[in-house]
N, C-alpha and C positions, 0 to 999 in steps of 0.2 A: 383501505387506509391502515390496515394492520400488516406489518412486514411478515412475510412467509419465507422460511428457509426450506428449500427442497433439496434433499441430499440422498444419495444412493451409495451404499457401501457394499453392494453385492446381493441384497435380497429385494431389490426394487426400491423405488422412490419413497421416501418418508417425509412428511410435512411437519415442520415445527412452526407454529404460529405464535408470534409475539402478542401479548395482551396490551401492548402500548399502541394507541392510535397515533399515527405520525402524519396524517394528512391535514396539517394545520399551518402550513407555511412557516415552520420553524426548523432549525437545523438539529439533526440527530446524528449519532454515530452508531453504525451497526458493526458488531464485532462477532465473528464466528471463530470459535476455537474448537479444534478436534484432536483428540488423542485416542487412537484406536476406534472403538465403537462409542466412546463418550463424546458428546458434542454439547457445547454451551453457546447459546444464541443470546447476545446481550444488545439491548438498545440503550445507549447512553444519552442522557439529556441533561439540560441545565435550565433551571427555572429563572424567573425574572430577577431574583435576588442573587443569582450566581451559584446557587446550591446544585450540586451534582446528584443525579439519581440514576441508578442502574436497574433496568428492567430485565431480569435474567430468566431464561428458560433453559433447563438442563435436561438432556434426554440420553438414553442408551439406545443405540441403533442396532438393528439386526443386520447381519451380513458379515462377511469375513475379510473384506478388503480394508487394509490399514494404511496404504500409501496413496498419496495424491500424485499420481504419475503424470508428469508433463514431458512432452517430447517436441520435436520440430513441427509436428502436425497439430499440436494443441492450440486452442484459441481461447482468449479471455474476452468476453463481450461485456461492455459496460454501457448501460443505458438502453440496450435493446439489440436487435439483430434483424437482418434481412437476408434472403437468399442463402439460408443455411439449414440443413436438415437437423433440427433439434429433436430430442426424444419427445414422444407424445405426452409425457407427464408435464412438460413445460408449456403452460397455457398462455402466458403473457409474452408478448414480443417487443414491448416498449416500456419506457419509464418516463413519467412526466415530473420534472423537478430538477434539482441541481446536485451534482456529485463532485466531491473533491476529497483529497487526502486518502486515496486508495493505497492500501498496503497488502502485499501477499507475503505472509511470514513477517519478517522484520524489514522487508524491502519496500521502499516507496515506489509506486508505479506512477510515472508521470503521464497524465491524461493528455498532455500537449503533443507527445511524440508517438501518436497512434499509427498503426499500419494502414488502417482504412477507417473512414468515418462518413457519416451522413447526417445532414441537417444539424450540425453542432457548431454553428458559427457564432454563438453568443456565449460570452463568459458568464460565470456564476457570480451572483451578488455576494460581496464580501460577508463572511460570517459575522454575526453579532452574538453568537453563543458558542460554547465549547472552544474558546480561543485561549483561555488562561493556561491550559497545560501544553499548548502547542509551543514548541521551541522554534526559533528562527533557523532556517536551514542555512548553514554556512559551509556546506560540503559540496563535493563534486562526485559524479558517477562516471566511471570510465569503462569503455568496452574493450580496451586493449590496444586501440589505435589512436588515442587522443592524449592531450596534455594541456596544462594551463601555465601561463607565465604571470607571476605576480610582481608588482612593484615592491622591491625589498626595502626601499628607503624609509618607510614609516616604522620599520621594526628594529632599526639600529643594530644590525648584526655585528658591527665592529666592537660593541661593548657587551653584547649578549650572545651566549652560545647555547642557552637552554631552550629547546623547542620541543613541544609535545603536540601530538595529533592522535586521533582515533581513526582506525581504518578497519575495513573488512575486505578480505580477498576471497574469491570463490574457491571452492574445493578443487576445481579443475584447473586453476591457474598454475602453469608450470613455473613461472618466474615473473618478476616485474620490478620496476624501479619505483620505489615508494616516495623518495624525497631527494631533492637535489638543489643545492644552492651553490652558485659558483661564479667566480670572476677570476680570470687568468687561471691559476692553478689551485685555487681554494674551492673546496667542495665538501659536501656531506652526502653520503649515498648509502642506501640500504637496498640490498638485492635479496 
């Protein structure tokens, strides 16, 4: 019932055990932040009155690996695994509970568009905690081959020309069309 972070940065696996019991059918947020050999493992919780509490464990790791290298052969397992040769230090192969809101870095990872899955046909019960700081997602994520079309009529572009948006492009993106509105020969475009 106590979350365990198992991490290896070159000198073998090290365990960081949270002092927060989470096996109580309530929602928690696990946050792992690493900079070099310094790692912070936080369990964020909210009590019945809506007060937030952070249970923080900070450790200095031994080992000299400082990058989290991902390539085309890397895998991200969520909730468990089967038929995969895990390191001997990983003892658990499954998770019982509900998971949502997965992020890697500042990027949301959608758990609905997985590559492979098993026995995951039930949705999670809507959270009743840790919802106050959540913003509604009003954005889109594109892989380079998609687009969306929006109905422009509610925005009255005939009288308004000030448009703002936030975006993030990958470092490897050679180019891209960020914004386009047009009818006949009227358009706005950023390349």
